[in-house]
Wavefront OBJ file of the C-alpha trace (Angstrom):
o trace
v 66.242 38.297 -15.966
v 62.688 37.471 -14.963
v 61.742 33.841 -14.370
v 58.114 33.142 -15.223
v 55.793 30.797 -13.353
v 52.166 29.809 -13.881
v 49.470 29.428 -11.249
v 46.473 27.324 -12.273
v 44.459 28.822 -9.396
v 44.952 32.452 -10.407
v 41.909 32.722 -12.632
v 44.062 34.359 -15.298
v 45.003 32.764 -18.608
v 48.681 31.835 -19.006
v 49.370 34.739 -21.351
v 47.756 37.189 -18.896
v 49.915 35.780 -16.099
v 53.070 36.408 -18.142
v 51.978 39.985 -18.900
v 51.128 40.575 -15.243
v 54.489 39.218 -14.064
v 56.400 41.525 -16.408
v 54.286 44.512 -15.337
v 54.858 43.675 -11.650
v 58.612 43.296 -12.229
v 58.689 46.680 -13.967
v 56.676 48.322 -11.205
v 58.956 46.894 -8.507
v 62.141 47.816 -10.343
v 63.130 44.190 -10.916
v 63.216 44.848 -14.671
v 64.612 48.014 -16.205
v 65.012 49.504 -19.654
v 67.411 47.438 -21.714
v 66.793 44.181 -19.827
v 66.025 41.186 -22.000
v 62.959 39.024 -21.439
v 63.471 35.268 -21.655
v 63.473 33.931 -25.189
v 60.177 32.408 -26.272
v 61.713 28.946 -26.681
v 63.096 29.083 -23.119
v 59.711 30.053 -21.647
v 58.029 27.294 -23.669
v 60.529 24.735 -22.378
v 60.345 25.899 -18.762
v 56.548 26.153 -18.535
v 55.469 23.553 -21.104
v 53.152 26.013 -22.861
v 52.397 26.836 -26.468
v 54.797 29.309 -28.121
v 51.793 31.348 -29.306
v 50.884 31.975 -25.661
v 54.263 33.572 -24.998
v 54.165 35.481 -28.285
v 50.707 36.844 -27.431
v 51.976 38.082 -24.057
v 55.044 39.684 -25.608
v 52.906 41.330 -28.335
v 50.595 42.821 -25.702
v 53.575 44.185 -23.780
v 54.952 45.589 -27.022
v 51.582 47.187 -27.841
v 51.667 48.803 -24.378
v 55.083 50.287 -25.202
v 56.881 48.301 -22.508
v 59.019 46.014 -24.672
v 60.352 45.810 -28.220
v 61.184 42.700 -30.189
v 64.462 42.600 -32.075
v 64.182 39.814 -34.670
v 66.827 37.173 -34.138
v 68.013 38.805 -30.911
v 65.153 38.797 -28.426
v 62.643 40.997 -26.644
v 63.898 43.912 -24.583
v 62.349 46.255 -22.039
v 61.842 49.720 -23.504
v 59.506 51.310 -20.959
v 58.922 51.448 -17.250
v 55.947 51.719 -14.958
v 56.274 54.554 -12.514
v 54.845 54.391 -9.083
v 56.001 54.846 -5.559
v 59.660 55.481 -4.946
v 61.705 52.288 -5.026
v 63.205 53.393 -1.704
v 59.770 52.932 -0.106
v 59.561 49.302 -1.190
v 62.245 47.985 1.182
v 60.592 48.981 4.473
v 57.134 48.066 3.166
v 58.389 44.653 2.075
v 59.866 44.077 5.563
v 56.548 45.036 7.169
v 54.714 42.686 4.835
v 57.107 39.828 5.612
v 56.516 40.340 9.338
v 52.769 40.352 8.736
v 53.026 37.153 6.674
v 54.987 35.459 9.448
v 52.268 36.455 11.952
v 49.554 35.144 9.628
v 51.328 31.801 9.232
v 51.927 31.600 12.984
v 48.162 32.150 13.425
v 47.609 29.043 11.290
v 46.642 30.580 7.960
v 47.661 28.691 4.832
v 48.706 30.438 1.616
v 45.187 30.475 0.148
v 43.745 31.979 3.332
v 46.478 34.614 3.441
v 45.847 35.513 -0.188
v 42.074 35.700 0.377
v 42.518 37.918 3.440
v 44.991 40.174 1.670
v 42.871 40.572 -1.465
v 39.606 41.148 0.399
v 41.266 43.767 2.609
v 42.874 45.377 -0.421
v 39.521 45.630 -2.223
v 37.749 46.925 0.905
v 40.411 49.582 1.313
v 40.122 50.611 -2.339
v 36.358 50.991 -2.000
v 36.792 53.076 1.156
v 39.311 55.331 -0.619
v 36.768 55.999 -3.372
v 33.922 56.793 -0.964
l 1 2 3 4 5 6 7 8 9 10 11 12 13 14 15 16 17 18 19 20 21 22 23 24 25 26 27 28 29 30 31 32 33 34 35 36 37 38 39 40 41 42 43 44 45 46 47 48 49 50 51 52 53 54 55 56 57 58 59 60 61 62 63 64 65 66 67 68 69 70 71 72 73 74 75 76 77 78 79 80 81 82 83 84 85 86 87 88 89 90 91 92 93 94 95 96 97 98 99 100 101 102 103 104 105 106 107 108 109 110 111 112 113 114 115 116 117 118 119 120 121 122 123 124 125 126 127 128 129 130
């Protein structure tokens, strides 16, 4: 089961962060059809957020066809997000971990690593379009 977290620095609202985390978990194969999302009351207790925030996130995921609510039972994954083969993730994750270790050894903190990664990602995306 997915365990949600909130990042006040992300620039995304709490409900958007929950949606994004579910979408990422689906894309990475960490959630699959039939898996249950945490109950609203459990997310509210763990993150100290308004129940309507969690409900809004779950409704958006349901509207996208990724989950379905079963009244009195919970919310379950009903769709997946295709992408690269899950087999490709293992080696790529190892490469990324090595790169992160090098970045930390070079003295970069988490914010600097994130900034470097995102700027390089966006540069690369622009180059792919051109």
